[in-house]
C-alpha positions, 0 to 999 in steps of 0.5 A: 527543489532541484530541477529533474531536467528528462534527458540527463544520463543517470550515474552513480559513484562506480558504475561502470564507465560508458555503460548505458544509462537510465535518463531522470525522467525515465527513472522517474516515471517508471518506477511511480507509474509501476506502483501507481498502476499497483496502487489504483488496482490495491485501492480498487479493492479495498473500497470494493471490499469495504462498499459493495463484495460484503453483499455481493460475495455474501449475501447469507451471512449477517451484515455484521459477517459480511463486512468481517468475510471481505476484509478477510479476502481483503487479507489474503493478497497479504499473506500471498505477499512474501510468498510474490517476494521472494518469486520476484526477488529472486529474480530480481536478484539474479536477471535484474531489476527490470524484466521482473517489475514487467514479469509483477506488473503483469500480475497484478493487472491481469489478476485485476482486471479479472476481476471485472469479470466476476460472476456474484455469489448471486449467479446460479450456479456462483454460490460457493464458486464466485469467493473462491475464485475471489481468492485466489483473484485475490492472491494472484494481486498480493503476489505481484505486489508483492515483487512490485515494490521492492523492483520499483524503490530499488529502480528509483533508488540504485540510479539516484544521484549521490545525497539523494536517494530518499529523494529519489526513492520518494519518486515510488513511493508518491504511486501510492496517494496517486494510486488512490486519489484516482482509484477513489474518485471513479468510486465518488464519481460511479456512486454520484452517476449512478443509482446504489442499485447500478453501482451494486450491479456493476458499478464497482467493476469500472476500476478493475477495468479500467485498468488494463489501459493503466498496465499497457502504458506502464508495460511501454514505460517500463520495457524501455529502461536500462538494468540498473548501475548496481546491479550492473555491477553484480553482474560484472564482479560475478557476484550472482547469488545462484539463491537469494533466498539462502543468502539473504537469511545466511548474511542478512537476517539482522536487518530481515527482522529491523526492517520489517519492525520498522515497516509495521506503523506505517502500515498499521495508520495507512490502512487504518487510513484507507480501508477502517475508516471508510467502513467508521466513516459510512456507518449510520451514527444510532441504531435509527437511521441503520434500522431506517436504511436496512430497511429502505434498502429490504434487508434483515436489520440486527441492532446486537450487531450493530457500532454506531460510526459517523453516519456520511453518506459513501460521495461525502466520505470518499471526497474527503479521503481524497482531501487528505489522501492530497496530505500524503502526496504532499508530505511524501515527496517533503519526507525525501529531502529532510531524509537524506538531509538529517540521515533517516533514523534521527528523521524517523525516531521522530515522526515514528513519535508523532505517529504514537501521540497521534494514536491517543488524539483520534478518540477525541477527535473524532466526535468533534462534529466535520471538523474534528474528522478532518483533522483525524485524516489531514494530521492521520496522512500527514504523518503517512507520508512523511514515514513512508517516504523515506521506506523506499531508501530506508529499507533497500540501503539495509541490504548489498547488492546482490541481495537487495531487491529479496532482503526488502521485497521480504522485510517490505511484506514481512511486515505487510503479513504483521502490520497490514493483513489483520489490521482492517478486520482487527480494527474493525472488531476492537470499535464494534467491542468499544459500542463505536468508540476508538479507543482501542483503535488509538492503543492499537496503532499505539502499541505499532508505533512503539513496535516500530520505533523500538527496532530504527532506535535499534538499526544503523544510520543508512544514508551514507553506505555504499550504495553498490556494494 
């Protein structure tokens, strides 16, 4: 890979002569650390939603309904994300990328920290208030993340040298696997060091509270940034939109639709690989094992609501997931040079077709023991890196600079509503409907891949667009 020295200023054709520039190192670190923090926060919640929130915040429901309720709250953030994209997109296209990125980080970080302080539903007086506060904070997390991704993507790609936008765009994308690994390593450590009672009582709070340290580091880096050349040119040419939302719907409605659909398979694949498989992998593999586990925990067991899973211990399966996510990170980096060389459209057509084929192989592989499970995880996360990596360049390239923040943020986050929001709860329901089989789970992913493939085929190539225009 080409060396990326930390001190060379980044410029882009058409940037104002003598304009202050961000160094390569600052762009890479600021874009990557922001999404690392955001996804660390987000995954901390996703993991807790699978492992402890069902019993802590919905104690009176049946085990199946506890899980569904927890994932329903998980989905609240996906409803909030388009709101965040409109809010932060407006300011990102009006006042600039830098200040908007600082604000989005604060919203997400503060909400996550407060989740770590929340009383649970068992605390007197909080039976109904605790779940309500969780919903509110989850909404705030979604608003913050709704503005974060697009700003980080623009920070990287609007500072990228010619011909390397997809490569530079992979750095904010790399924050996703790094955030996942950091968050889940903490959960593994907590699970190994603490008893189940200690973990359920207070151990789950640690990742949420530690996120404050990462937020402080992220703010320190981002406050040192200069504005991007592309947005500076928008200011110099007096093209700043009074109402970016109105302008993007008036001038770029077709790219909005295509960019939204182009992200659906990525979202479905990712939340299948993380939130859903975490539940499936740690659910008992037989009724007898599930009944024994419930009795040892002093809980009621209803066999009519039980669907068999893989039966792995929580730390063991989290470790397997972390191994898979390493492939996610590696192939996220690999994807950038490939998309720069081949072009976004042909590259994504091949990768999305691969996701469709993979969808049909999940059920045959998942029940072949640990080697089959690891194959599902490694191949799935490899495809995730290959499809997720170029999106930080591909989506923004569909929009002109004066509405790029708003357009890319809305499309990215509307895709989350369609692809990610319903995925965990729907996949759980499909798994339970077939009493442990994952055939319908695979079909669900296949449909998502076909939708994305159609959008990419219909769309245009964006590799050589004028990114300052």
